[in-house]
MARVEX-840192 format. One record per residue (C-alpha): residue number from 0; residue in one letter; x negated, y, z negated. Coordinates in steps of 0.2 Angstrom, whole numbers. Layout:
BEGIN
    k  r     px     py     pz
  NUM  A      X      Y      Z
...
END
This chain:
BEGIN
    k  r     px     py     pz
    0  X   -103    136   -125
    1  X    -92    123   -119
    2  X    -73    126   -121
    3  X    -58    114   -121
    4  X    -40    116   -116
    5  X    -28    102   -121
    6  X    -11     98   -114
    7  X      2     84   -112
    8  X      9     84   -130
    9  X     28     84   -133
   10  X     42     75   -141
   11  X     43     56   -138
   12  X     53     42   -146
   13  X     45     28   -156
   14  X     38     15   -144
   15  X     35     28   -131
   16  X     20     34   -122
   17  X     11     51   -118
   18  X     -5     55   -110
   19  X    -15     70   -117
   20  X    -27     79   -106
   21  X    -42     90   -110
   22  X    -50    102    -98
   23  X    -68    104   -101
   24  X    -76    120    -95
   25  X    -92    112    -88
   26  X    -99     96    -82
   27  X    -94     82    -95
   28  X   -108     71    -88
   29  X   -120     83    -99
   30  X   -109     80   -115
   31  X   -114     65   -124
   32  X    -99     62   -135
   33  X    -82     70   -133
   34  X    -69     66   -147
   35  X    -51     67   -150
   36  X    -45     71   -167
   37  X    -28     74   -174
   38  X    -21     84   -189
   39  X     -4     77   -196
   40  X      7     89   -207
   41  X     -1     92   -224
   42  X    -17     82   -220
   43  X    -35     86   -214
   44  X    -40     83   -196
   45  X    -44     64   -193
   46  X    -55     56   -180
   47  X    -45     46   -167
   48  X    -57     41   -153
   49  X    -73     45   -145
   50  X    -80     43   -127
   51  X    -99     44   -122
   52  X   -106     48   -106
   53  X   -113     31   -106
   54  X    -96     24   -104
   55  X    -94     18   -122
   56  X    -78     21   -132
   57  X    -73     19   -151
   58  X    -56     20   -159
   59  X    -50     23   -177
   60  X    -42      7   -183
   61  X    -25     15   -184
   62  X    -24     18   -165
   63  X    -35      3   -159
   64  X    -25     -7   -145
   65  X    -13      7   -143
   66  X    -23     22   -137
   67  X    -36     23   -123
   68  X    -49     37   -121
   69  X    -56     40   -103
   70  X    -66     53    -94
   71  X    -65     59    -76
   72  X    -82     66    -72
   73  X    -77     73    -55
   74  X    -63     84    -63
   75  X    -72     87    -80
   76  X    -57     80    -89
   77  X    -55     69   -104
   78  X    -39     59   -107
   79  X    -30     50   -121
   80  X    -17     38   -116
   81  X     -6     34   -131
   82  X      6     19   -130
   83  X     18     12   -143
   84  X     18     28   -152
   85  X     24     28   -170
   86  X     31     42   -181
   87  X     14     42   -190
   88  X      6     47   -174
   89  X     14     64   -176
   90  X      1     77   -176
   91  X     -8     91   -167
   92  X    -22     83   -156
   93  X    -38     91   -153
   94  X    -53     89   -141
   95  X    -70     90   -150
   96  X    -88     89   -148
   97  X   -104     96   -156
   98  X   -116    107   -147
   99  X   -133    113   -155
  100  X   -126    108   -172
  101  X   -109    118   -170
  102  X    -92    109   -170
  103  X    -82    115   -154
  104  X    -63    113   -154
  105  X    -49    116   -142
  106  X    -33    124   -148
  107  X    -24    108   -149
  108  X     -8    100   -142
  109  X      7     95   -153
  110  X     13     77   -152
  111  X     30     73   -161
  112  X     36     55   -162
  113  X     54     54   -168
  114  X     70     47   -164
END
């Protein structure tokens, strides 16, 4: 079963940037879709962005134009570049995929946007 380890979260001021990293335990070329989700305080996890191994990407409306998802197939890494961060982006961010019908999650990394 594939495993994810996220990192790169932290405290940033509004308007700032962060890049989240997700280490994947096996070749990501074999994983069709890898997603980033986030869970804000008091809310359910929400989908943020997706990347496929056919080099297509999709984004939630709330992050479109500010966030960019990317893959590094040689390093088996997935990234989420987050620019122009807003307080409402505060959340725990998770890597996710589905494998054989099961949802697989990383442990998450905390992002806090505050002045």
